[in-house]
DRENFITI-414901 format. One line per 3 residues: their letters; for each residue y, x, z of C-alpha. Coordinates in Angstrom, 2 decimals. Layout:
N
a	Y:X:Z ~ ...;
END
This chain:
280
mat	86.16:157.21:130.38 ~ 89.59:156.15:129.18 ~ 90.28:158.65:126.42;
kak	91.93:156.31:123.94 ~ 95.39:154.83:124.29 ~ 95.15:151.20:125.34;
prq	97.80:148.60:126.16 ~ 98.95:149.01:129.75 ~ 95.97:150.61:131.41;
kit	95.54:150.97:135.15 ~ 93.26:153.21:137.07 ~ 92.55:152.77:140.75;
tpv	90.77:155.43:142.65 ~ 89.71:154.29:146.07 ~ 89.40:157.26:148.37;
tse	88.56:156.48:151.95 ~ 87.20:158.13:155.07 ~ 85.86:157.04:158.45;
alp	87.02:153.64:159.65 ~ 89.75:153.39:162.25 ~ 90.49:150.42:164.51;
qvt	93.88:150.09:162.83 ~ 96.04:151.80:160.22 ~ 98.07:154.54:161.84;
nnt	99.69:157.83:160.91 ~ 97.58:159.74:163.41 ~ 94.21:161.27:162.54;
tee	91.54:160.91:165.22 ~ 88.98:163.54:166.08 ~ 86.23:161.26:164.78;
eed	87.94:160.93:161.41 ~ 88.26:164.69:161.12 ~ 84.53:165.04:161.72;
sgp	83.47:162.52:159.08 ~ 86.29:162.75:156.54 ~ 87.21:165.53:154.13;
qli	87.22:169.03:155.62 ~ 90.58:170.77:155.53 ~ 90.60:173.95:153.51;
gkl	91.68:175.92:156.58 ~ 88.02:175.88:157.68 ~ 87.35:178.54:155.03;
egn	89.64:181.07:156.71 ~ 87.72:184.09:157.96 ~ 84.74:186.01:156.59;
gis	86.97:187.82:154.12 ~ 89.16:184.83:153.26 ~ 92.72:185.21:154.54;
sgd	95.41:182.66:155.34 ~ 97.23:183.95:152.26 ~ 94.26:183.01:150.10;
ikr	94.25:179.55:151.64 ~ 97.96:179.14:150.92 ~ 97.50:180.19:147.29;
lqe	94.78:177.57:146.84 ~ 96.90:174.88:148.46 ~ 99.80:175.65:146.12;
vgy	97.67:174.71:143.10 ~ 96.20:171.57:144.62 ~ 93.14:172.61:146.64;
htv	93.58:171.10:150.11 ~ 89.99:170.43:151.20 ~ 86.77:172.39:151.32;
esv	85.23:169.77:149.03 ~ 87.87:170.30:146.34 ~ 87.06:174.01:146.30;
afa	83.30:173.50:146.32 ~ 83.53:171.12:143.34 ~ 85.80:173.41:141.30;
prk	84.45:175.59:138.46 ~ 84.64:179.32:139.13 ~ 86.93:179.84:136.13;
hli	89.52:177.54:137.68 ~ 89.68:179.62:140.85 ~ 90.00:183.02:139.18;
vvk	93.13:181.90:137.31 ~ 94.87:181.24:140.62 ~ 97.40:184.01:141.17;
gis	96.12:186.47:143.77 ~ 92.48:185.31:143.61 ~ 90.17:187.94:142.12;
eak	86.71:187.26:140.72 ~ 85.11:188.73:143.82 ~ 87.35:186.63:146.08;
adk	86.56:183.48:144.04 ~ 82.83:184.15:144.50 ~ 83.36:184.58:148.25;
ill	85.36:181.36:148.50 ~ 82.75:179.37:146.59 ~ 79.97:180.83:148.74;
eas	81.68:179.84:151.98 ~ 82.53:176.38:150.63 ~ 78.92:175.78:149.60;
klv	77.85:176.42:153.20 ~ 80.00:173.50:154.40 ~ 79.48:171.03:151.54;
pmg	75.93:169.87:150.63 ~ 75.54:170.23:146.87 ~ 71.79:170.39:146.39;
ftt	69.13:167.81:145.65 ~ 68.44:164.74:147.75 ~ 65.86:161.97:147.49;
ate	66.54:158.75:145.62 ~ 65.85:156.95:148.90 ~ 68.66:158.76:150.68;
fhq	71.04:158.23:147.78 ~ 70.14:154.54:147.64 ~ 70.94:154.26:151.34;
krs	74.36:155.83:150.78 ~ 75.02:153.49:147.86 ~ 74.13:150.45:149.97;
eiv	76.79:151.42:152.52 ~ 79.68:151.86:150.07 ~ 82.77:149.88:151.09;
qlt	84.37:147.59:148.51 ~ 87.96:146.36:148.50 ~ 88.74:142.72:147.79;
tgs	90.92:141.93:144.77 ~ 92.22:138.81:146.47 ~ 90.11:136.61:144.20;
kel	86.67:135.52:145.36 ~ 85.50:134.85:141.80 ~ 86.67:138.27:140.55;
dkl	85.04:139.93:143.57 ~ 81.76:138.25:142.58 ~ 82.04:139.58:139.03;
lgg	82.63:143.07:140.41 ~ 79.70:142.83:142.79 ~ 81.85:142.54:145.89;
gie	85.18:144.08:144.91 ~ 86.66:147.43:143.88 ~ 84.17:150.14:144.77;
tgs	85.38:153.06:146.87 ~ 84.60:156.64:145.90 ~ 84.92:155.95:142.17;
ite	87.38:155.25:139.35 ~ 87.95:151.64:138.34 ~ 89.71:150.98:135.04;
mfg	91.56:147.77:134.22 ~ 92.84:147.18:130.72 ~ 94.01:144.27:128.61;
efr	96.95:142.63:126.89 ~ 100.43:142.37:128.35 ~ 101.07:139.82:131.11;
tgk	97.42:139.26:131.97 ~ 97.80:140.12:135.67 ~ 96.79:143.78:135.79;
sqi	99.86:144.89:137.73 ~ 99.51:141.92:140.07 ~ 95.94:142.94:140.93;
aht	97.17:146.49:141.56 ~ 99.85:145.20:143.96 ~ 97.34:142.96:145.72;
lav	94.92:145.87:146.20 ~ 97.73:147.97:147.69 ~ 97.78:145.41:150.51;
tcq	94.10:144.44:150.81 ~ 93.06:148.08:151.17 ~ 94.87:147.96:154.53;
lpi	92.71:145.10:155.82 ~ 89.86:145.73:158.29 ~ 86.51:146.57:156.74;
dnn	85.10:143.33:158.15 ~ 87.66:141.49:156.00 ~ 86.63:143.38:152.85;
gge	89.38:145.97:153.23 ~ 89.46:149.73:153.69 ~ 91.57:150.15:156.83;
gkc	93.71:152.74:155.07 ~ 96.99:153.39:153.30 ~ 97.74:153.32:149.57;
ifi	99.28:155.75:147.09 ~ 100.99:154.10:144.10 ~ 101.95:156.24:141.07;
dte	104.17:154.17:138.77 ~ 104.62:155.34:135.16 ~ 106.24:152.22:133.67;
gtf	108.56:150.92:136.39 ~ 106.30:147.97:137.28 ~ 106.20:148.51:141.05;
rpe	107.77:145.66:143.03 ~ 107.78:145.80:146.87 ~ 108.46:142.05:146.93;
rll	104.95:141.47:145.60 ~ 103.54:143.45:148.50 ~ 105.49:141.36:150.99;
ata	104.23:138.13:149.43 ~ 100.64:139.36:149.62 ~ 101.12:140.56:153.19;
ery	102.33:137.09:154.14 ~ 99.21:135.59:152.57 ~ 96.99:137.76:154.75;
kln	99.23:137.34:157.81 ~ 100.08:141.05:157.97 ~ 103.33:142.61:159.17;
gse	105.42:143.13:156.03 ~ 107.26:146.21:157.31 ~ 104.02:147.94:158.29;
vld	102.45:147.11:154.94 ~ 105.38:148.69:153.06 ~ 105.32:151.76:155.33;
nva	101.63:152.24:154.50 ~ 102.27:152.45:150.74 ~ 103.43:155.83:149.40;
yar	105.28:155.26:146.10 ~ 106.33:157.69:143.37 ~ 107.68:157.19:139.84;
ayn	106.24:159.50:137.17 ~ 108.53:160.40:134.27 ~ 106.24:162.42:131.99;
tdh	102.58:163.41:131.75 ~ 103.09:166.78:133.44 ~ 104.95:165.08:136.30;
qsq	102.13:162.53:136.53 ~ 99.60:165.32:137.05 ~ 101.87:167.08:139.54;
lli	102.12:163.88:141.59 ~ 98.33:163.79:141.72 ~ 98.33:167.27:143.27;
qas	100.82:166.05:145.88 ~ 98.60:163.02:146.49 ~ 95.61:165.26:147.20;
amm	97.66:167.05:149.87 ~ 98.65:163.73:151.45 ~ 95.04:162.51:151.47;
ses	93.89:165.61:153.30 ~ 96.39:164.97:156.10 ~ 96.20:161.19:156.57;
rya	93.92:158.26:155.84 ~ 94.40:156.74:152.38 ~ 92.06:154.05:151.11;
lli	93.34:153.63:147.58 ~ 95.19:155.48:144.82 ~ 96.71:153.41:142.01;
vds	98.08:154.73:138.71 ~ 99.95:152.05:136.74 ~ 99.45:152.88:133.99;
atg	97.35:155.96:133.38 ~ 97.94:156.19:129.64 ~ 101.46:154.81:129.27;
lyr	103.25:158.17:129.24 ~ 100.66:159.71:126.92 ~ 101.66:157.26:124.19;
tdy	105.22:158.59:124.26 ~ 104.74:162.27:125.17 ~ 102.18:162.80:122.40;
sgr	102.54:161.33:118.93 ~ 100.64:161.57:115.66 ~ 97.25:163.02:114.80;
gel	98.60:166.54:115.15 ~ 98.85:166.15:118.93 ~ 95.72:164.04:119.39;
aar	93.55:166.91:120.64 ~ 96.20:168.10:123.10 ~ 96.70:164.55:124.38;
qmh	92.99:163.97:124.91 ~ 92.58:167.29:126.72 ~ 95.51:166.58:129.04;
lar	94.29:163.06:129.76 ~ 90.74:164.31:130.37 ~ 92.04:166.82:132.93;
flr	94.02:164.07:134.66 ~ 90.96:161.82:134.87 ~ 88.89:164.73:136.17;
mll	91.43:165.28:138.93 ~ 91.15:161.60:139.86 ~ 87.37:161.80:139.98;
rla	87.52:164.93:142.10 ~ 89.71:163.15:144.63 ~ 87.23:160.27:144.78;
dev	84.32:162.68:145.25 ~ 85.97:164.60:148.07 ~ 85.72:161.82:150.64;
ifs	82.56:159.96:151.63 ~ 83.17:156.49:153.08 ~ 80.53:154.05:154.29;
ksa	80.21:150.89:156.36 ~ 78.18:152.77:158.96 ~ 81.27:154.82:159.81;
s	82.98:151.77:161.26;
END
């Protein structure tokens, strides 16, 4: 995990759901069945709409996000008692499989994972096919080595059909250093013969100004992902703001704790959605 400050670090978290014939703003019934389950499914059996709203306000928008959350994180939500937290976790566990499985079944799931092309055949080979969905991929290195360019390329290639090593989804781009350039997206779209306007419309962009804002944007991103199909989440860079918001050894522990929570939120988002080639 990236717990030490490094020069210009990027983290991409591909999060994808069932394949669609094209990238649209509408969610099909099939996608709802195979993608993340909206938290509204928990309503009933002692769980009110008010409870659902309280959970959504702090970033829980899917049943999976609740099922994966520690009990202590739920009981600190205003209006959620210990008994109510136990009830919510019980109902979530009924909808999200969290027990043991065989290595054979897990191997089958791993073999169907979709990978996103970086735009470079040689780099894709080194990565075993491209950027793996459902996980965190970290890119780090010196300045001007092409990390931001790869991030921009992925923002476009994630919109390609799965047959073309894409994810058939949209992209969320969180920019912490002012490196985002729409012109790069248009150039990449032209390379892949995609409609430039549609490519730009399928990228949700936000500028983060401090580490707390960066985490808040991730909560907003989780809400967006529960409502529409997003194939990739890019943070460029993940550690940039931590180098300025925290300084000296005296704040080292606080910085590492905050960064660890941010990375855990990213991993939770990746875990919430299962995406495989067989869904296409």
